[in-house]
C-alpha angles and dihedrals in degrees: 000000000000090000090051092050091048092050092047093050091046091052092049092050092049091051090051093049092051097044102040107084098186134004139195135196113324089344119249096295094050091053090046090054091052092046094048094048089050092050093052092051095049116107115247094256091050090048089055093052093045092049090054092051092046091051091052089051093048094244118139097209144357088253092060092039089060088068095051098093089059094044091059095052090099090055109094090206087072099047087113090067096059096091091049094075095074149013121221113225131176122237093250099052124162100199137293120310110173095205090053105032103037114063123213090264088062138243138229096270094054090043093055091047092049098047093044086057092050092048090053095045110107090194095056120099119261091245092052092049092046091052090047089054091052092051093046092049089056103036095051087056092046092052090058092057102092097218091059084077094045134117123306090216093067096027094245094310096313090117095047108096115208138161119235115199085342098307124115118249138125131261095251094051089047091060094038099054119349100057093049090044089062093070113010101078106161102021096208095051090044093050091048092052093046092050091053090050097054110101126217088244091055092049092050092049095047094046092052091082143068136232091268089058091051089052090051090051092050092045091055092048093047091061099033098045117003102050113069137165090223118099099188108066131178142127097350093052092042094050092047093054106030096092092045092055091047091049093050091052091051093046091047092053095048093046094046089056090049093050094048092049093048091050093048091046089055088051091054092047090052093052091053093059 
């Protein structure tokens, strides 16, 4: 049975590698999982506000909205947003310094801070707040993918060619799509099961942090687990990192819900003044 499961997973991963021409952080299903987990943890009032913003943006759900920032990459009007998906950090990093670590074009930490502010701004237009929500839903997921805090020299693993179960890919794409594809299956069913499995203690622990902390977590994982000198990767690499990918998706969902709720609470406080 174990051999059959291994063979089936290997075949599915090979099909994905051959058929997927280009991938981005977590791939679409990974972002959907994060968005769906976040939706299920939002309080009812926050869900109502989010649903209204999503409707104005033409997005059917928070899960689908979490993929929007990748879907617009082919739109030249959004070329300015390309550097906002990541932050390049060296292996020996002594903590975030915006003036040093975030270039003038921007980075994911400044982007999250900015768009959280727009989402929580009661004076901003509905369209601006809706777009801010879409960016936040995606960037929080991106920040939990370790290689989005990787080296500038290899573009977060994009320039590191590897084989995965014998098929050609690159290290970044491997973490974006092919590692999650090994265990997600139906993303909605997976997200539902993961949400039920998250304990109150885990939620409390994960929410007791800020975006800078999430970057530090990803940075540590990038250099301890993602980067490797090996070029031929397979079952050993997959098994070593599967649970880490699953954990980062869960943490991203919980924290996305927390960030949205805190921003919307600030909006309500502002309207009372």
